[in-house]
C-alpha positions as CSV (number, residue, x, y, z in Angstrom):
1,X,-0.1,0.1,-0.1
2,X,1.5,3.3,-0.8
3,X,2.1,5.8,2.0
4,X,2.2,9.2,0.3
5,X,-0.3,11.8,1.5
6,X,-1.5,9.6,4.4
7,X,-1.8,12.6,6.5
8,X,-4.7,13.8,4.4
9,X,-7.0,10.4,4.2
10,X,-6.4,7.1,5.8
11,X,-6.5,5.4,2.4
12,X,-4.7,7.9,0.2
13,X,-2.5,6.0,-2.3
14,X,-4.8,2.7,-2.0
15,X,-6.0,1.8,-5.5
16,X,-9.2,-0.1,-5.9
17,X,-10.7,-2.0,-9.0
18,X,-14.4,-2.5,-8.5
19,X,-15.7,-5.1,-11.2
20,X,-18.8,-5.8,-9.0
21,X,-22.4,-4.9,-9.8
22,X,-25.6,-4.0,-7.9
23,X,-25.1,-3.0,-4.4
24,X,-23.2,-4.9,-1.7
25,X,-19.8,-5.3,-3.2
26,X,-19.7,-2.0,-4.9
27,X,-20.8,-0.2,-1.7
28,X,-17.7,-1.7,0.1
29,X,-15.8,0.0,-2.4
30,X,-17.6,3.3,-1.6
31,X,-16.5,3.0,1.9
32,X,-12.8,2.6,1.0
33,X,-13.4,5.8,-1.4
34,X,-14.9,7.9,1.6
35,X,-11.4,7.6,3.4
36,X,-9.5,8.4,0.3
37,X,-9.0,5.2,-1.8
38,X,-8.7,5.7,-5.7
39,X,-11.5,3.5,-7.0
40,X,-12.2,2.4,-10.7
41,X,-15.4,1.3,-11.6
42,X,-15.1,-1.4,-14.4
43,X,-18.4,-2.2,-16.3
44,X,-19.4,-4.5,-19.1
45,X,-20.6,-2.7,-22.4
46,X,-24.1,-2.9,-21.1
47,X,-23.4,-1.3,-17.9
48,X,-24.2,-2.2,-14.3
49,X,-27.8,-3.1,-14.3
50,X,-28.0,-1.0,-11.0
51,X,-27.8,2.1,-13.1
52,X,-31.5,1.4,-13.9
53,X,-32.7,0.4,-10.4
54,X,-34.7,3.7,-10.0
55,X,-37.0,2.3,-12.9
56,X,-37.8,-1.1,-11.2
57,X,-40.9,-1.1,-9.1
58,X,-41.3,-1.4,-6.0
59,X,-38.1,1.1,-6.0
60,X,-39.0,4.7,-5.3
61,X,-39.6,6.1,-8.9
62,X,-37.4,8.9,-9.9
63,X,-35.7,10.2,-13.1
64,X,-32.3,10.1,-11.4
65,X,-30.3,7.0,-10.8
66,X,-30.1,7.7,-7.2
67,X,-29.2,4.2,-6.2
68,X,-26.3,4.0,-8.5
69,X,-24.9,7.3,-7.2
70,X,-25.2,6.0,-3.8
71,X,-23.3,2.7,-4.6
72,X,-20.8,4.3,-7.0
73,X,-19.8,7.8,-5.7
74,X,-16.2,8.9,-5.7
75,X,-15.3,6.5,-8.5
76,X,-14.0,7.0,-12.1
77,X,-15.6,4.7,-14.7
78,X,-14.4,2.5,-17.6
79,X,-16.1,0.1,-19.9
80,X,-14.1,-3.4,-20.5
81,X,-15.5,-6.2,-22.3
82,X,-13.9,-9.4,-20.8
83,X,-15.3,-11.5,-23.5
84,X,-13.0,-9.7,-26.0
85,X,-9.4,-11.3,-26.2
86,X,-7.8,-7.8,-26.2
87,X,-9.4,-7.2,-22.8
88,X,-6.8,-9.4,-21.0
89,X,-4.0,-7.0,-21.3
90,X,-6.1,-4.3,-19.8
91,X,-7.2,-6.6,-17.2
92,X,-3.6,-7.6,-16.4
93,X,-2.5,-4.0,-16.0
94,X,-5.5,-3.2,-13.7
95,X,-4.6,-6.0,-11.4
96,X,-1.0,-5.0,-11.3
97,X,-2.2,-1.4,-10.5
98,X,-4.6,-2.5,-7.9
99,X,-4.1,-2.9,-4.1
100,X,-7.7,-4.3,-4.0
101,X,-9.9,-6.1,-6.7
102,X,-13.7,-6.5,-5.8
103,X,-15.7,-9.0,-7.6
104,X,-19.2,-10.5,-7.4
105,X,-19.7,-12.2,-10.5
106,X,-20.9,-15.8,-10.2
107,X,-18.2,-18.3,-10.1
108,X,-19.0,-20.2,-13.4
109,X,-19.3,-16.9,-15.4
110,X,-16.1,-15.7,-13.6
111,X,-14.1,-18.6,-14.6
112,X,-14.9,-18.1,-18.3
113,X,-14.0,-14.6,-18.1
114,X,-10.7,-15.6,-16.2
115,X,-11.4,-13.4,-13.4
116,X,-11.0,-15.9,-10.6
117,X,-8.4,-15.4,-7.9
118,X,-5.8,-17.9,-9.4
119,X,-6.2,-16.1,-12.7
120,X,-5.2,-12.8,-11.6
121,X,-3.1,-13.2,-8.3
122,X,-0.2,-14.4,-10.4
123,X,0.0,-10.9,-11.8
124,X,0.1,-9.2,-8.3
125,X,1.0,-11.3,-5.2
126,X,0.2,-8.5,-3.0
127,X,-3.4,-8.2,-4.3
128,X,-6.4,-8.3,-1.9
129,X,-9.0,-10.1,-3.8
130,X,-12.5,-9.4,-2.3
131,X,-15.6,-11.6,-3.3
132,X,-19.3,-11.5,-2.3
133,X,-21.6,-14.5,-3.2
134,X,-25.2,-15.0,-2.4
135,X,-24.9,-18.4,-0.4
136,X,-21.0,-18.9,0.2
137,X,-18.4,-20.5,-1.9
138,X,-19.1,-24.1,-1.0
139,X,-22.0,-26.4,-0.6
140,X,-25.0,-27.5,-2.6
141,X,-26.3,-23.9,-3.4
142,X,-23.3,-22.2,-4.0
143,X,-23.9,-21.6,-7.8
144,X,-27.3,-20.2,-6.9
145,X,-27.9,-16.6,-7.9
146,X,-28.8,-14.4,-4.6
147,X,-30.1,-11.1,-3.9
148,X,-30.3,-9.7,-0.3
149,X,-34.0,-10.5,-0.4
150,X,-33.4,-14.1,-0.9
151,X,-30.1,-14.9,0.6
152,X,-29.8,-12.3,3.5
153,X,-33.4,-12.0,4.5
154,X,-35.4,-15.3,3.5
155,X,-32.6,-17.8,3.9
156,X,-31.3,-16.4,7.1
157,X,-34.6,-16.6,8.9
158,X,-34.8,-12.7,9.2
159,X,-37.9,-12.5,6.9
160,X,-39.6,-15.1,9.0
161,X,-38.9,-13.3,12.4
162,X,-39.7,-9.9,11.4
163,X,-43.5,-10.4,10.5
164,X,-46.6,-10.0,12.7
165,X,-48.3,-13.2,13.9
166,X,-50.8,-14.6,11.5
167,X,-49.4,-12.4,8.7
168,X,-47.3,-13.4,5.6
169,X,-43.6,-12.4,5.3
170,X,-43.5,-8.8,4.2
171,X,-41.1,-7.4,1.6
172,X,-38.2,-6.0,3.2
173,X,-36.3,-2.7,2.6
174,X,-34.6,-2.9,-0.7
175,X,-30.7,-2.9,-0.2
176,X,-30.7,-3.2,3.6
177,X,-29.0,-6.5,3.6
178,X,-26.7,-5.3,0.8
179,X,-25.3,-2.5,3.0
180,X,-24.8,-4.7,5.9
181,X,-22.9,-7.0,3.8
182,X,-20.9,-4.2,2.2
183,X,-19.7,-3.2,6.0
184,X,-18.7,-6.8,6.3
185,X,-16.8,-6.8,3.1
186,X,-15.1,-3.6,4.0
187,X,-13.9,-5.2,7.3
188,X,-12.5,-8.2,5.6
189,X,-10.6,-6.1,3.0
190,X,-9.2,-3.9,5.8
191,X,-8.2,-6.9,8.0
192,X,-6.3,-8.3,4.7
193,X,-4.6,-4.9,4.2
194,X,-3.3,-4.9,7.9
195,X,-2.1,-8.5,7.5
196,X,-0.5,-7.3,4.3
197,X,1.4,-4.5,6.0
198,X,2.8,-7.2,8.6
199,X,3.7,-10.1,6.0
200,X,3.7,-8.5,2.5
201,X,1.3,-11.1,1.2
202,X,-2.0,-10.6,-0.6
203,X,-5.2,-12.5,0.3
204,X,-8.4,-13.7,-0.9
205,X,-11.3,-12.5,1.4
206,X,-14.9,-13.1,1.0
207,X,-18.2,-13.0,2.7
208,X,-21.9,-13.9,1.6
209,X,-25.3,-12.4,1.7
210,X,-26.2,-15.6,3.7
211,X,-23.3,-15.3,6.3
212,X,-24.2,-11.5,6.9
213,X,-28.0,-12.5,7.2
214,X,-27.0,-15.2,9.9
215,X,-24.8,-12.8,11.7
216,X,-27.5,-10.2,11.8
217,X,-30.0,-12.9,13.0
218,X,-27.3,-14.4,15.3
219,X,-29.1,-14.0,18.7
220,X,-32.1,-15.9,17.4
221,X,-30.0,-18.4,15.4
222,X,-27.8,-19.0,18.5
223,X,-31.1,-19.8,20.4
224,X,-32.1,-22.2,18.0
225,X,-28.5,-23.9,18.2
226,X,-29.5,-24.4,22.0
227,X,-32.6,-25.7,21.7
228,X,-34.2,-22.6,23.3
229,X,-38.1,-22.2,23.2
230,X,-39.3,-19.5,20.9
231,X,-42.3,-17.3,21.6
232,X,-43.6,-17.3,18.1
233,X,-44.0,-14.3,15.6
234,X,-44.5,-10.9,17.3
235,X,-47.9,-10.1,18.2
236,X,-48.4,-6.6,19.2
237,X,-51.7,-7.0,20.9
238,X,-50.5,-10.0,22.9
239,X,-46.8,-9.5,23.2
240,X,-44.3,-11.9,25.1
241,X,-43.5,-8.7,27.2
242,X,-45.8,-5.6,27.1
243,X,-42.7,-3.4,28.2
244,X,-40.9,-4.1,24.8
245,X,-43.8,-3.4,22.3
246,X,-45.1,-0.8,19.8
247,X,-47.8,1.7,20.7
248,X,-49.5,4.5,19.0
249,X,-49.8,8.2,20.0
250,X,-53.0,10.3,19.7
251,X,-51.6,11.9,16.5
252,X,-51.2,8.5,14.9
253,X,-47.4,8.3,15.4
254,X,-46.2,4.8,16.2
255,X,-43.4,4.4,18.6
256,X,-41.3,1.6,19.8
257,X,-40.9,1.4,23.6
258,X,-38.3,-0.4,25.6
259,X,-38.8,-0.2,29.4
260,X,-36.2,-2.2,31.3
261,X,-37.0,-3.5,34.7
262,X,-34.9,-0.7,36.4
263,X,-37.3,1.8,35.0
264,X,-40.7,0.3,35.4
265,X,-41.5,2.4,38.6
266,X,-40.2,5.6,37.0
267,X,-42.2,5.1,33.9
268,X,-45.4,4.2,35.7
269,X,-45.2,7.4,37.8
270,X,-44.2,9.5,34.7
271,X,-47.4,8.3,32.9
272,X,-49.7,8.6,35.9
273,X,-50.4,4.9,36.4
274,X,-48.4,3.6,39.6
275,X,-51.4,1.6,40.2
276,X,-50.2,-0.9,37.5
277,X,-47.3,-1.8,39.8
278,X,-49.6,-3.4,42.4
279,X,-52.5,-4.4,40.4
280,X,-53.1,-8.1,41.2
281,X,-53.2,-9.2,37.3
282,X,-49.6,-8.0,37.0
283,X,-48.1,-8.6,40.6
284,X,-46.1,-11.7,40.0
285,X,-44.5,-13.1,36.8
286,X,-46.9,-15.8,36.1
287,X,-50.0,-13.8,36.5
288,X,-48.1,-11.0,34.4
289,X,-47.7,-13.6,31.6
290,X,-51.2,-14.7,31.7
291,X,-52.6,-11.1,31.5
292,X,-50.0,-9.7,29.1
293,X,-52.8,-8.7,26.6
294,X,-54.7,-6.8,29.4
295,X,-51.6,-4.8,30.1
296,X,-51.2,-3.9,26.5
297,X,-54.7,-2.8,26.2
298,X,-54.3,-0.4,29.2
299,X,-51.0,1.0,27.8
300,X,-52.8,1.4,24.4
301,X,-55.4,3.6,26.1
302,X,-52.8,5.6,28.0
303,X,-50.6,6.3,25.0
304,X,-53.4,6.9,22.6
305,X,-54.7,9.9,25.0
306,X,-51.6,12.2,24.1
307,X,-49.5,13.1,20.9
308,X,-46.1,12.1,20.3
309,X,-44.6,15.3,21.3
310,X,-46.0,14.6,24.9
311,X,-44.5,11.2,25.1
312,X,-41.3,12.4,23.8
313,X,-40.8,14.7,26.7
314,X,-42.2,12.0,29.2
315,X,-39.9,9.3,27.9
316,X,-37.0,11.6,27.7
317,X,-37.5,13.0,31.2
318,X,-37.1,9.4,32.7
319,X,-34.4,8.2,30.2
320,X,-36.4,5.4,28.9
321,X,-35.3,4.0,25.4
322,X,-38.1,4.9,22.7
323,X,-38.2,5.7,19.1
324,X,-40.9,7.1,17.0
325,X,-41.3,5.2,13.8
326,X,-40.7,7.4,10.8
327,X,-41.1,7.1,7.0
328,X,-38.1,8.1,4.6
329,X,-39.8,11.7,3.9
330,X,-39.5,12.2,7.7
331,X,-36.3,10.6,8.3
332,X,-34.4,13.1,5.8
333,X,-35.4,16.1,8.1
334,X,-34.0,14.5,11.2
335,X,-31.6,17.2,12.6
336,X,-29.4,14.2,13.8
337,X,-28.4,13.2,10.3
338,X,-26.5,16.5,9.4
339,X,-25.1,17.1,12.7
340,X,-23.6,13.8,12.8
341,X,-22.5,13.8,8.9
342,X,-24.8,10.7,8.2
343,X,-26.3,12.9,5.3
344,X,-23.6,14.9,3.4
345,X,-23.4,17.0,0.3
346,X,-23.0,15.3,-3.0
347,X,-21.3,17.1,-5.9
348,X,-21.9,17.0,-9.6
349,X,-25.2,14.8,-9.6
350,X,-27.5,17.8,-10.5
351,X,-30.0,20.1,-8.8
352,X,-32.3,17.2,-7.7
353,X,-29.6,15.1,-6.0
354,X,-27.5,17.3,-3.8
355,X,-27.1,15.3,-0.9
356,X,-26.1,11.5,-0.1
357,X,-25.8,9.1,2.9
358,X,-22.0,8.7,4.2
359,X,-20.6,5.4,5.2
360,X,-21.6,4.6,8.7
361,X,-18.3,4.7,10.5
362,X,-16.3,7.8,11.6
363,X,-12.5,8.1,12.5
364,X,-12.4,11.2,14.9
365,X,-10.0,13.9,13.6
366,X,-9.9,12.4,10.0
367,X,-12.1,14.0,7.3
368,X,-13.8,11.8,4.7
369,X,-13.4,12.8,1.0
370,X,-16.1,15.1,-0.3
371,X,-18.7,13.0,-2.0
372,X,-18.9,13.3,-5.7
373,X,-21.3,11.7,-8.1
374,X,-20.9,8.3,-9.9
375,X,-19.5,8.2,-13.2
376,X,-21.0,8.0,-16.6
377,X,-20.7,4.6,-18.2
378,X,-17.1,4.4,-19.5
379,X,-16.8,8.2,-18.7
380,X,-12.9,8.0,-17.8
381,X,-11.9,5.2,-20.2
382,X,-8.8,7.3,-21.9
383,X,-7.8,8.7,-18.6
384,X,-7.6,5.3,-16.9
385,X,-5.9,3.7,-19.9
386,X,-3.3,6.3,-20.1
387,X,-2.6,5.9,-16.4
388,X,-2.2,2.2,-16.9
389,X,0.6,3.0,-19.6
390,X,-1.4,2.6,-22.9
391,X,-0.4,5.2,-25.7
392,X,-2.9,6.8,-28.0
393,X,-2.5,4.1,-30.8
394,X,-3.1,1.4,-28.3
395,X,-5.9,3.1,-27.0
396,X,-7.7,3.3,-30.5
397,X,-6.9,-0.4,-30.9
398,X,-8.6,-1.3,-27.8
399,X,-11.7,0.8,-29.0
400,X,-11.6,-0.7,-32.4
401,X,-11.5,-4.2,-30.8
402,X,-14.5,-3.6,-28.7
403,X,-12.5,-4.5,-25.5
404,X,-13.1,-0.9,-24.3
405,X,-16.3,1.1,-25.3
406,X,-18.3,4.1,-24.4
407,X,-16.9,7.4,-23.3
408,X,-13.5,8.0,-24.6
């Protein structure tokens, strides 16, 4: 890893080639870029399909490819057709240039394109080769295609555990599993880079949407491994614990409430219902469990009598954990987002996309790179090829062969 300019950004001098598509793997490259890495986004002639994610229902509709900017900001872009024989020379130079190569092409296609680890590591033994799969590299379903909805959510058990009792599984938030997986892949890359600093050796690192989903669901999966007794799907009106439930204020706002045992007396006093502490229906654990639906109904009546602003003040006053349930249109106006650089300015994407979401970790006293728009398809072809050492005649030949296409 190069060391120049490391006082400016943590990963200044780190060079990353991103061959991946959609969300998880490209977003790992985004995190590296936030801290100063130089990233090249390599796409096939048809482009990354995520460029058109904004046009696919039920994704929020927009004329702006906002998802692609989110997963590919701060990158330069080039088009390389790995099916063209002439592409191998470009691939070799990209690999020799790179500290990190990120891929998520299914392994059968990767073998045909000569993009497997053994194909490229011969050119750069210090390379960190980072891989995301749907279901892992081994096992009967290793070759199955996977998205976060199928591998992270459904296969891991998360989709079953997040539904209401008596209801079918819902459709999860798009990209949520992908972005969790991106953080996992980023962590693997950084771990391998640390190892390389100590040993000089490159590495093959990987994760899968399934592994990340299991990790996210690990409290419940670990319970299953011990043979624990499950309470069943969440039932708001008859919960396992009324002190850990969802309630609605008089203005229609739903909120999550978590009252730990040490806060019960304080909360009861704050809501004016100290009588609940001595009510014979709730006076011992067995009776409380038998009458949990009655306690929930009482709390429904109490919380439904005042607006969320009132309960915000009440719960804050007794330092109890709560959270109003917000929609995306409300979330973007939360002052915490800009105060903590969770939402940051985005340069160059146009008047209708001036902000973006930063990666979720901060290193204090280290500034992240200002976010800039994702590249157009093949936007930096000539610039990158020149940086790799190709002269004008060679670049013309690569364009004529179709190995490189799009912008020059």
